[in-house]
N, C-alpha and C positions, 0 to 999 in steps of 0.2 A: 259344795262346802260341807254338807252333812256327810257325804261319802268320804271325804278326806278325814273328817273327825273320827268316823267309824274305823277306817283303815288304820289311823294312828293309834286308836285305842286297842285294836286287835294286835297290832305290832308290839305295843308296849306290854300287853298281857303275855304274849309269846316270849318276849325277852325276859320278863319277870319269872315266868315258868321255867325258863332255862337256868336262871340263877338259883331257883329252888332245887333244881336237879343237881347243880354243882354242890350245894350244901348237903344234899342226900349222899352224893358221892363222897364227900368228906366224912360223913358219919359212918359210911360203910367201907371206907378205905382200909385195905390191908397193907398198903404201903406206908411209908413214913409220913406222918401227919404234918410235920414241920415242912417237909418237902412239898407236900400237897398245897399247903397255904402259901409258901413262897412262890410256887409255880402259878398259883391263882393270880398273884400280883406281878407276874412277869419275871421272876427270879428263878434261878436254878440251883438246886442243892445237889452236888455231884454224888454224895454218899448219904445214906440214912443218918439221921442225927444221933441215934443211939439213946435218946432220952424220952421219946414219946411212948405212949402205950403200945403202939404196934412194933416199935423197935424193941422194947422190953419183952414183948411177947414172941419176938423172933419172926414175925411175918413180913417185916419190911426188908426188901432186898434192893440192891442197886442194879438197875438194868442198864446195859450198855447201849450204844447207839445203833447196834446191828438191827436191821429190819426197819429202820426209821428213815423213810424217804424224805422227810422234811425235818430239819433241825428245829428245836424248840425256838419259839418266837419268830419263826419264819412267817412272812406275810404271804397269804395265798388267796386265790379267788375260786369261787364255785359258780357254776352257770346260773343257778337259781338264787343262791343266798348272798352272792356278792363277795366283797372282800372280808378277810378275816385273818386271825393270827393263831398259829399252832401253839397251844398252851401245854399240852401234856399227852403222854402215851400211857394208857392203862392196859397193860398186857397186849392183847390183839386189837385194841381200839385206839383211836386218836381223838383228842378233844380240841375243837377249834372254836374260838370266839369270833362270831361273825358280827359285823357292825350293825346290820339291820335286823337279824333274827336271834341274836344271842348265842348261847353255848350250844354246840352240837357235838354229840359223841358218835363217832362213825366207826364202822368195822374197817380196819386197815386193809384187809384183803380186798374188800369191795372198792375202797378208794383207789387202790392200785390197779385192780382189774379193769375198772370202768373209767380210770383217769379222771376222777371227780374233782380233784384239786390241782391247780396250777400255781407254781410259785410266781410271785410278783418280783420284777426286777427292781 
């Protein structure tokens, strides 16, 4: 029983830490901030909004779907982290929200090379 409580606490701390990383990502984002926030809540903005600070600074660009093996919001599974959902692509990285461990930002090339994610049907 004590072991379960410790594991639950560790899992919760890891999940909270991943949420803090997402907020750091927002603060450091060079992409459209509105798109970033909408994506966080499972929505997609096809083009930069043109009204946030990054759009006004000219750093926000629209990225196509090229090189994206999993469409946004695709349910996937990882051998160690279990089931999750693809939330966003950040350049050469993919962000997945796993139900058990929280947000993970993964190098897309390694995900593809090592076949780390499998789509769920």
